[in-house]
C-alpha positions as CSV (number, residue, x, y, z in Angstrom):
1,M,97.4,249.7,100.3
2,R,95.8,246.9,98.4
3,L,94.5,247.2,94.9
4,S,92.9,244.7,92.5
5,A,94.2,244.0,89.1
6,Q,91.4,246.2,87.6
7,E,92.3,249.1,89.9
8,I,96.0,248.8,88.9
9,Y,95.0,248.8,85.2
10,D,92.8,251.9,85.8
11,R,95.5,253.7,87.6
12,L,98.1,253.0,84.9
13,L,95.8,254.2,82.2
14,H,93.8,257.1,83.8
15,D,95.9,258.4,86.6
16,D,99.5,257.9,85.3
17,H,98.5,258.1,81.6
18,I,101.0,255.4,80.8
19,C,100.3,255.6,77.1
20,E,101.4,259.2,77.0
21,L,104.8,258.6,78.6
22,E,108.2,257.9,77.1
23,G,111.0,255.8,78.5
24,Q,114.5,254.5,77.7
25,I,116.5,251.5,78.9
26,R,120.0,252.4,79.9
27,F,122.9,250.1,80.7
28,Y,125.9,251.2,82.8
29,L,129.3,249.4,83.0
30,G,132.3,251.2,84.3
31,D,132.5,254.6,82.7
32,V,130.4,253.6,79.7
33,N,126.6,253.9,79.6
34,I,124.4,253.2,76.6
35,I,120.8,253.4,75.6
36,V,119.5,249.9,74.8
37,K,117.9,249.8,71.4
38,Q,117.1,246.1,71.2
39,K,113.3,245.8,71.1
40,D,113.1,242.3,72.6
41,V,114.6,243.5,75.8
42,V,111.6,245.6,76.7
43,G,109.3,242.6,77.3
44,N,111.5,241.3,80.1
45,I,112.0,244.6,81.7
46,M,108.3,245.6,82.0
47,Q,107.7,243.1,84.8
48,E,110.5,244.7,86.8
49,W,109.2,248.1,86.0
50,L,105.7,247.3,87.2
51,Q,107.2,245.9,90.5
52,G,109.0,249.3,90.9
53,W,105.7,251.1,90.1
54,L,104.0,249.0,92.8
55,D,106.7,249.8,95.3
56,T,106.7,253.6,94.5
57,R,103.0,253.8,95.1
58,S,103.1,251.6,98.3
59,I,100.8,249.0,96.7
60,E,101.0,245.7,98.6
61,Y,102.0,242.6,96.8
62,A,104.1,239.5,97.1
63,P,106.3,238.3,94.2
64,S,105.9,234.8,93.0
65,E,108.8,232.4,93.7
66,N,107.9,230.2,90.7
67,T,109.2,231.9,87.6
68,Q,108.0,229.1,85.4
69,M,104.3,229.6,86.1
70,P,101.8,232.5,86.4
71,P,101.3,234.7,88.3
72,D,104.2,237.1,88.7
73,F,102.5,238.9,91.7
74,F,100.1,238.1,94.4
75,L,98.1,241.2,95.1
76,N,96.6,239.6,98.3
77,P,99.6,238.1,100.1
78,D,97.3,236.8,102.8
79,D,95.3,234.7,100.4
80,R,97.3,233.5,97.4
81,T,94.3,232.1,95.7
82,K,93.0,235.6,94.9
83,G,94.5,238.7,93.3
84,L,96.8,236.9,90.9
85,L,98.5,239.1,88.4
86,E,100.7,238.1,85.5
87,V,102.6,240.7,83.4
88,K,103.4,240.4,79.7
89,A,104.7,242.7,77.1
90,F,105.3,242.5,73.3
91,N,106.3,244.6,70.4
92,I,102.9,245.9,69.1
93,N,104.3,246.0,65.5
94,G,104.4,242.3,65.4
95,S,102.4,239.3,66.8
96,P,102.5,238.6,70.6
97,G,105.8,236.8,71.1
98,F,105.5,235.8,74.7
99,D,104.8,232.4,76.2
100,I,101.9,231.7,78.6
101,A,103.3,228.6,80.2
102,D,104.7,225.2,79.6
103,F,101.7,223.1,78.6
104,R,102.3,220.0,80.8
105,M,103.0,222.1,83.8
106,Y,100.0,224.4,83.2
107,A,97.6,221.4,82.7
108,S,98.8,220.0,86.0
109,E,98.6,223.3,87.8
110,I,95.1,224.3,86.8
111,Q,93.9,220.7,87.4
112,E,95.0,220.8,91.0
113,K,94.6,224.5,91.6
114,P,91.7,225.8,89.4
115,Y,92.0,229.2,91.0
116,M,95.0,229.6,88.7
117,L,92.5,230.2,85.9
118,D,91.6,233.5,87.7
119,V,94.9,235.0,86.9
120,D,94.6,238.5,85.4
121,Y,97.0,239.1,82.5
122,L,98.3,242.7,82.4
123,I,99.6,243.1,78.9
124,F,101.6,246.0,77.5
125,G,101.9,246.5,73.8
126,Y,105.0,248.7,73.2
127,D,106.9,250.4,70.4
128,M,110.6,251.4,70.4
129,S,112.0,254.0,68.1
130,D,115.4,253.7,66.4
131,D,116.7,256.0,69.1
132,G,115.6,253.5,71.8
133,V,112.6,255.6,73.0
134,V,109.9,253.3,74.4
135,I,106.2,254.1,74.2
136,I,103.4,252.0,75.6
137,K,100.8,252.0,72.8
138,K,98.2,249.8,74.4
139,V,97.4,248.1,77.7
140,W,95.0,245.1,78.2
141,L,93.7,243.3,81.2
142,K,92.6,239.8,80.1
143,K,91.9,236.3,81.4
144,V,93.8,233.4,79.8
145,W,91.0,232.2,77.5
146,E,90.7,235.8,76.2
147,I,94.2,235.7,74.7
148,T,94.4,232.1,73.4
149,R,93.1,230.2,70.4
150,R,93.2,226.8,68.7
151,M,95.7,226.0,65.9
152,E,95.5,223.7,62.8
153,N,96.6,220.5,64.4
154,Y,96.0,221.1,68.1
155,P,93.1,222.4,70.1
156,I,95.2,225.1,71.6
157,N,98.0,227.3,70.1
158,L,101.3,225.7,71.0
159,Q,105.0,225.8,70.4
160,V,105.7,222.3,69.0
161,K,109.2,221.2,68.1
162,E,109.7,217.9,66.3
163,G,106.3,216.7,67.4
164,V,106.9,217.5,71.1
165,I,104.6,220.0,72.8
166,H,106.3,222.8,74.7
167,K,104.7,226.2,75.4
168,I,101.2,227.6,75.2
169,R,101.3,230.6,72.9
170,P,98.8,233.5,72.6
171,G,96.7,234.4,69.7
172,V,96.1,237.9,68.2
173,W,93.2,238.9,70.4
174,Y,93.2,242.6,69.6
175,S,92.8,242.5,65.8
176,E,89.5,242.8,64.0
177,R,91.0,241.1,61.0
178,V,91.1,237.5,62.3
179,T,92.0,235.3,59.4
180,D,92.8,231.9,60.8
181,Y,91.6,230.8,64.2
182,A,89.3,232.7,66.6
183,I,90.1,233.5,70.2
184,F,88.2,231.3,72.7
185,E,84.8,232.7,73.7
186,C,84.7,231.4,77.3
187,L,86.5,229.5,80.0
188,E,84.5,226.3,79.3
189,D,85.8,226.1,75.7
190,F,89.3,226.8,76.8
191,I,89.2,223.9,79.3
192,S,87.8,221.7,76.6
193,A,90.8,222.5,74.4
194,I,93.2,221.8,77.3
195,E,91.6,218.5,78.0
196,E,91.7,217.4,74.3
197,T,95.3,218.5,74.1
198,T,96.3,216.1,76.9
199,F,95.3,213.3,74.6
200,K,97.7,214.6,72.0
201,E,100.6,214.9,74.3
202,P,102.3,211.5,74.5
203,K,103.4,211.7,78.2
204,L,100.0,212.9,79.3
205,R,98.0,210.6,77.0
206,S,99.4,207.5,78.6
207,S,99.0,208.8,82.2
208,V,96.5,211.4,83.1
209,A,94.5,212.3,79.9
210,S,91.6,209.9,80.6
211,T,91.0,211.3,84.1
212,W,92.2,214.9,83.7
213,L,88.8,216.4,83.2
214,T,87.2,214.4,86.1
215,V,89.9,215.5,88.5
216,F,89.7,219.1,87.3
217,Q,85.9,219.3,87.7
218,K,86.1,217.9,91.2
219,N,88.7,220.5,92.2
220,Y,86.9,223.3,90.4
221,K,83.6,222.5,92.2
222,A,85.4,222.5,95.5
223,W,86.8,226.0,94.7
224,R,83.8,227.6,93.0
225,G,81.0,225.6,94.7
226,E,79.5,224.8,91.3
227,E,80.3,222.6,88.4
228,L,81.8,223.9,85.1
229,N,79.9,222.6,82.1
230,V,82.8,221.7,79.8
231,P,81.8,220.7,76.2
232,R,83.4,218.0,74.1
233,W,86.1,219.5,71.8
234,N,84.6,217.8,68.7
235,D,81.3,219.7,69.4
236,I,82.9,223.2,69.4
237,K,86.1,223.0,67.4
238,D,84.6,224.1,64.1
239,K,83.4,227.5,65.4
240,Y,87.1,228.4,66.1
241,D,88.3,227.2,62.7
242,L,88.0,230.3,60.5
243,V,90.4,228.9,58.0
244,T,88.1,226.1,57.1
245,D,85.1,228.5,57.1
246,R,86.9,230.7,54.6
247,K,87.9,227.7,52.5
248,R,84.2,226.5,52.6
249,E,83.0,229.9,51.5
250,M,85.5,230.0,48.7
251,A,84.6,226.5,47.6
252,K,80.9,227.5,47.6
253,E,81.6,230.5,45.5
254,K,83.7,228.4,43.1
255,L,80.9,225.9,42.8
256,Y,78.2,228.5,42.1
257,L,80.5,230.2,39.5
258,S,81.2,226.9,37.7
259,I,77.4,226.2,37.7
260,S,76.7,229.6,36.3
261,Q,79.3,229.2,33.6
262,K,77.9,225.8,32.7
263,Q,74.4,227.2,32.3
264,K,75.7,229.9,30.0
265,I,77.3,227.3,27.8
266,E,74.2,225.2,27.8
267,D,72.2,228.2,26.6
268,R,74.8,228.6,23.8
269,V,74.4,224.9,22.9
270,L,70.6,225.4,22.6
271,R,71.1,228.5,20.5
272,Y,73.3,226.7,18.1
273,Q,70.9,223.8,17.9
274,Q,68.1,226.2,17.1
275,D,70.2,227.9,14.5
276,I,70.8,224.5,12.8
277,I,67.0,223.9,12.7
278,E,66.3,227.4,11.3
279,A,69.2,227.5,8.8
280,R,68.1,228.5,5.3
281,T,71.4,227.7,3.5
282,E,74.1,225.1,3.8
283,K,76.6,227.8,4.8
284,Q,74.4,228.9,7.7
285,K,73.9,225.3,8.8
286,E,77.6,224.6,8.5
287,K,78.5,227.6,10.6
288,A,75.9,226.7,13.3
289,E,77.2,223.1,13.4
290,Q,80.8,224.4,13.9
291,G,79.6,226.6,16.7
292,L,77.7,223.7,18.2
293,A,80.7,221.4,18.2
294,K,82.9,224.1,19.9
295,A,80.1,224.7,22.5
296,M,79.8,221.0,23.2
297,R,83.5,220.8,23.9
298,A,83.2,223.8,26.2
299,L,80.2,222.2,27.9
300,E,82.2,219.0,28.5
301,A,84.9,220.9,30.2
302,A,82.4,223.0,32.2
303,L,80.6,219.8,33.4
304,Q,84.0,218.5,34.7
305,K,84.6,221.8,36.5
306,V,81.3,221.6,38.2
307,A,81.9,218.0,39.3
308,D,85.4,218.9,40.6
309,A,84.0,222.0,42.5
310,Q,81.2,219.9,43.9
311,V,83.7,217.3,45.3
312,Q,85.8,220.0,47.0
313,Y,82.7,221.6,48.5
314,D,81.4,218.3,49.8
315,I,84.7,217.5,51.4
316,L,84.8,220.8,53.3
317,V,81.1,220.6,54.3
318,N,81.1,217.0,55.4
């Protein structure tokens, strides 16, 4: 029996009710057996569990021989450009800790084989109790651009060590409280980020970066029969930078607040000036002049705050 990734997802959720099940990981050695309570072990085991699930239900597949690249399973063994399934799992109480692929290998792979972009990611979010009981809390079926994002210094979220790019890492696609960088909206923007990153990777910058997109689009058209309209990264990068958006809003609020405070002090200055004019005694005049001097010092400081706030806002806007 052959099933699509969507059909597997539906069966797991609606037929087997995977989110209502409990499991444990046991290890046997000699006459000793234990319940494994290390949470990071679960992620690696879920792929093997799914393979056992496929076997038990007589669902046809072929395992991938390349463990370094997606997919884990070919759901259509007769045509390995279709039915590509990758399995990931992570502790749902933290951020996704899995890798998607080595960046250089992935950039090369999707350039020559654009159908690799059609991989379905079956992702399990699990929890493990102190007693080692495993519960699947959430299951997702996503495309790669639906689980990835940009980062501060690179167009795509990466593991970078001592300036060297290593793995592509996922973003937090399932939270409504996104506070830093948004998940990509579409395949086109994801490809734009990949291309831009080839210029930031020293080995690729000096070799394939300048022609990467041209070759990719040629192979993509041969696969899909149509061109993919990939935007330039500089034209789209700002919409994924929620950090700068938040800073811009904060700078705007600070500017408006400093202007409002300045205006209040200016009103105070005018009031003291009027009090001087209307003073009937020397004591009233002296008191008004003291108030005016104090207000003028405050106005000088307020004007500087407005100027500083304006500079910060202009930097973020421009």
